[in-house]
N, C-alpha and C positions, 0 to 999 in steps of 0.2 A: 658557734654560740658557746658561751661559758656560763657555768653555774657555780655557785658557792655554797658550801655546806660547812657547818661548824659542829663539831662533836667534842665531847669531853670524856676523860677517863681519869681514874685515881690510881696512882702508882707510887711506889717508894724507890729510892735509889741512894747510893752514896758515890761520891767522886773520889776514887782512889788516888788520883794524881793532883788533887787540890789541897792546898795548904790553907785550911780555914774550916769553918763549921760545916760546910757542905761535904767535907770528907766523911762525916758521920752519917749514919742512916737517917733519912728523913723522907717525907712524902709531899706530893703536890696533887692538886686537882689540875691536870693538864688540859689545855684547850687546843684543839687542832682545827685549822682552817684549811679547807681544800678548795682549790679552783680547778674545775674539771671542764674539759672542752670536748665537744662532739657535735655532730649534726643534729638539727631539729628533726625528729622523726615525724611520720605522718600523723601521729597522735598529738603533735604539738609540743612534745617534750624531748629534751636531750636524753633523759632517762627518768625513770620513776623515782622520785625522791625517797619514797618509803623503802624501795628495794636497795638503793645505793646507800642509804643510812645503815641498813641492816648489814650490808657488806662491809662498810667502813668500821662499824662497831665490832664486827667479828675479827677484824685484823688488828685492832688496837689492844694494847696490853692492860686492860682494866683489872685493878686489884692484883697486880703482879709486882715482883721485885725486878726492876729494869736491869740490874746487874746480871740476872740470869739470861738476859737476851743479848746484852752488849757489855763488855768488860768495863768500859768507861762511858756510861750513859749520860753524857752531857746533852743539853738541848740540841746542840749542833749535830752530834753523832746520831741522836734519835731522829732528827729531821732527815738526814741523809739516808738512814736505814729504812725508815718508813716511806720515804719518797720512792725509793726503788721497789720495795715490797708491794706497796699499794699501787704504784704505777704499773707494775707488771700485771696485777689482777685486773686493773681497769682496761688495759690493752685487750684482754680477752673479751671485753664487751664493746670493743671499738671506741673506747673513750681514752682521752689523754689527760694525765695529771699534769697541769701546768704549774701549779704552785702549791706548796705545803708549808704552813706555818705551824710551829709547835711552841705554844706559850706555856712556860712553867709558872708564871705569875701574871698579874694584870699589867706588868711593866717590862717583861723580858721575854723575848721570843727568838727562835732561829727560823730562818726562811730559806727554803730551797725552791729554785725556779728551774723549770725545764725549758726546752726549746720553744 
């Protein structure tokens, strides 16, 4: 069974290798979409939405400068970084992160898909 959760965080970044206005410091309200896979437990749930939301929120960089986490924090690099980081945490709970989308605006996102 797969479940989908959407979380948001606000963070700033600048793109040091970009020739344009995004080279300068600016911020976004980022939207993340997670598709998580796992077996349906005896309680009828893959996992408790309340608990998994708390875990995801604790791993996302709310109100941070993304350049302190990655030297070139493009949406693509952030998606790859957080897919690995969050995927590793979910494995500890016998869950699989199948897809992570990171939206920097309503019109632009990077998507990472696992096996």
